N, C-alpha and C positions, 0 to 999 in steps of 0.2 A: 478567421484564424485557420491555420493549417495544423493537422494532427499527424503525429508520428508515433511509431512503435520502436523503442530502443531496447535492444537486447543487453541484458546485464548478466555477467558471469561471476558468481560469488567465488572468492579466492581465500576466504578465511571465515571464521565464525563471526556472528553479529551480536552485539549487545543491545541494539536498538532495532526494532522492526522497520522494514523499508516502507513506511506509510507515506502517502502523498504529501501531507502537511509538513512532515519532518524533512522530506526531500526538498520541498520548496524553501524551507528555512535555511538549509545548508547551501542551497543554490544561491540564495540572496547573499550569504556571507562570501561566497566566491565572487559575486558581482561587486560587493563592497570592496574587496581586496584588489580586484582587477577591473578597471573602468571599461575595458574593451569587451567585456562579456555582454553588457547591455548598452545599446546606442544611446548616448546621452547620460549614462550613469544611473546607478540605482536610485539615488535620492529623487531624481525627476520622476521616475515611473512608480515608485512606491507611494508617492503622494496621490496618484490617481488610480491606485490599484483597486479601490472600492468601486470604481465605475468602469475601469478598463484594465482588466488583468492581463499582464504581458505574458504570463505562462501559467498553465494549470497542470499539475502533475498528478497522475494516478499513483496508487500504491503499486508495488512490483508483484506480478503474478506469474505462475509457472506457464511456460509454453513448451509444447512437446509434440512429437509425431507418434501416432499410434495407428496401426493398420493403414499406412500410406496416406493418412490425413493429419492435418495440423489442428491442434486444439489449444485454447487457453483454459486455465482453471481459475475461476474467480469464486469469491465467497457466495455461498448459497443465499438467495434473497430472504430477508427477514420477514417472511410471511407466515401466518398461522398455518399449521399443517393441513387443516381442512380446506384451505384455499388451493392446495396443490392437487386435490383429488386423491383417489386411491390408486395404488399400483395395479397394473394389470393382473388379473387372476384372483384378486381379493373379492370373495363373495359373501363372507360372513363377518359378524362383529368379532368373533373369536380370532379369526385370522388377522383382522385389522389390529387388534390389541397385541397379538404376538409379534407383529411387524413394527410396532410403534418404536421400540427401542432401537431397532436396526435402522429405521428411517431417520431417527433423530441424529444418528452418527454421520449421516450423509451431509457433510458441511461444505462440499465443493460442487459447483455447477460447471459442467464442461460446455464451453462455447466454441463453435466452429470458427475457422479462420476468417470467415466473412463478418464476424462480430454480430451474428444474428442469434441471440439466445433463444433456445426452445425449452421452456420450463416444463419438464416432465420428470418422473421418477427415474426414467431410463438414463437421463443426463445428470443425475445426482449421484455422487460417489463419496465414500468415506476416505480418510487419509491413507489407509493401507492400500485400498484399491487404486487410488490416485498414484501412490508411489510405484505400484506394479506397472501401471500404464506408462508412467514417465520413464521407468527403467527399461521398458521393452525395447527402446531404440538405442540403448547404451551398448558399448563394446563389452566383450566377455570379461575383460580386466576390470572395467568399472562396475559391472554387476557383482563380480567376486569381491571387490572392495566393499561395496554396500552390504553384502551378506556378512562379511567378516566383522563389520562395525555394528551389526545388529540393527540396521536402519530398515524399517518396514513401512515408513511413510515417506513424506518428502522433506521432513526436518527431524532433527534430534536435539533434545535439550541436554546440555552438559554443564556440570558445575565446575566453576573455576575458583580456586582459593585465592584470597587476597590478604595481605597483612602489611602493617607499617611498623618499622623497627624504631624503638626508642633508642636514640643515640647515646643516652646516658647509661643505659643498662645493656645495650646491644642485643635486646630481646624484644619479643612482643610482650603485651601486658594487658591491662584493663583499659576500658574507655576507648579513646581514639586509637589505641595500639592493639585492640583486641582483633584477632583474625576473624574474617567473615567470608561468606561465599556468595557469588553472583552466578546467575544462570545465563549461559550463552546459547545461541542457536546456530547449529550447523545445518546447511542445506545438503540435500542429496548430492554426493559427488557426481559431477557431470551434468547436473541439471542447469538449465538456463531460465532466467526470469525475463519478463518483458515489462517495460515501463512506458505507459502511454503519456504523451504530453501534447497539449494544444498551445501553440505559440502565436503571438502577434508579430509578424515578420517585419513590421516597422521598428520594433523594439529589439528583436534578436532573431538571428537565423538559427537553423538547426545545428549548424557548425558551432555557433557560439554556445548553444546549450550543451552540445557534446563536450566542448572544452571544459565547461564548468563541472559536468558529471565525471569526466576523466580525472580531474584533480581531486574530486571527492573520493573516487575509488582509490587513487594513489595514496592519499593522506589518511583515509579511513572515515567511515560513516558512523556517526552516533557515539554511544558510550564507549569509553576505553579505546578510542581510536589510537591514542598514543602508545598503547601496549600491543598493537597489531590487529585489533578487531575492525570489522567493517570494511575490509578490502574487497574490491571488485574491479573487473575490467569491462569494457564495452565491446559488444559484437556488432552485428549489422544494424543499420537504421533504415526503416521503410516508411514512406509516407502512405497513409491509409485514408480511405474515404469513410469518414465517420458516419454511421447511420443517423438519420434525422430523428429528433425526439418525437416528431409526429407519426413515426412509423409504428408506434406501439401504444398500448393503453396504459403502460406504467414505465417508470424509469428506475434503473438499477445503478446505484452509486459505486464507484471504483476506488474511492478514498474517503477518509473521514471528512465530514462537511457540516456546515451550519446553514440549513435551509432558510430561505426568506420567509418571515412570518406571514401567514395567511395566503400564501401563493398556491398551495396544493389542496385538493379535496381531502385526501387522506395520506398519512405517512406511517410506514412500518419500519422501525429501526431499533437497534440496540444502542443505548447510550454509551458513549466513550468519553472519559475525562482525560484531557491532555494536561499533564503537569509539566509544562515546558520549562526549559532552562536555557539561559544564554550561553554562548560559547565565546572563544577568542578572548579579546581584551576585557569584555564585560564580566568575565568570570571573577575578576579581581577588583570590582568596584563596590563590593559590599552587598549587592542585591542581584545575585545571579539567577534567582528563580522567578519565573513569570507567574502571572495570575492563572489559576486553574481555568480551563475552558471545556465546557461540555459540548460534545459534538455527536452527530449521528454517525456511527461507525460504518465501515465498508459493508456492502450488502444491503444498505437501506433502500427501501422501495417508496417511490413517490408517485402518487396518482394526480396528474395535472388537471386543472380545470379546463373544460372544453374551449373557453375563450381566452386561455392564458397558457398555451403550449409553448415551452421554451424554443427559441429560434437558434440558440447557441448549443454547442455540444456539452455544455456544463451548466450546473445550477449552483446555487449557494451565494455566499457573500463574503467579503473581506471582514476580518475580525480585528478590531482595534482595542486600545485600552488594556493590553495584555501585559504591559511591562512598566514597572516603576523606574527602572534604570534607564530605559529608552522609550519615552512616551510615544515616539513616532513608529514604533515597531508594529508590524502587521502580520497576521497569521492567515494562511490559506484556508478559508472556509468554503472554497469552491470544490466541486468534484465533477469530473467527467462522468457522464451517465450513458448507459446503454438502454435503448427502448426495447421492450418486450411485451408480450401479451400474457395476461394472467389466465390460466385455464378456466373455462366457464363450466 
């Protein structure tokens, strides 16, 4: 498989996070509507997805330039704090306790452009510090806009009111006509995200993947796309040499995944429950909701067994049995992983 980094430029707010498994699902819908996106069509390749994934998408992560160097910001590894060691300069238990709350807020790991994570407190930052570093390369106008909007991190949550009008009374009302509020996510104006994808070029080329993603960005991604949410455009695409899993003692996941049972010595992760829903025509067949699926969220850490180190850039498995409306439906339980070393 060949691995690429695709730049995404948000152009609206989002109702659904840009997580890898959701991106895969919407890409499959594009392939179902356009047979030219996958060579041989979606039906052929979805049948063998459990043993030969044609594409594995990461979640979308910030990419930025700071002090003439390029960085990615990914989710902090879900390791117990004691496994990260103490920050430099900590000499007493009192200092350690005083810094605990500050350290817990550091939810972002900065990774250099060569995708070689160095797990240390110096490379961990909180959302506000990440926003400052991302905005450092912005124009004066972009920084002024961010300041006027009160954005101090990389995203801001905004409430959007919804209502349905009762055509008999021409007003809102109770029950299904009661007004309600949904939270939408705005990204820092001017910020770019990067999406990593590993593809089987016998099935699709990077140009075919870009075609599917461009349509997703034009029509909208996720919830409330019909009202203007989830819009994005694509920037440059670069092929990258993905680091070998054998290059580290642990593996860091870049999207929600379902690890293979019994494959790893140890696993550290935060559970994430995906309450999936069908789109397009299946919305109107009476069973739009998929079965809940428990996954290991982004930032999961897997310690491979010495005799079973992955040879692919991804780990995990395909997940079946997720839909009553479409029994053949498959979810991406795979995740691209970055090898790194846990501090000793």
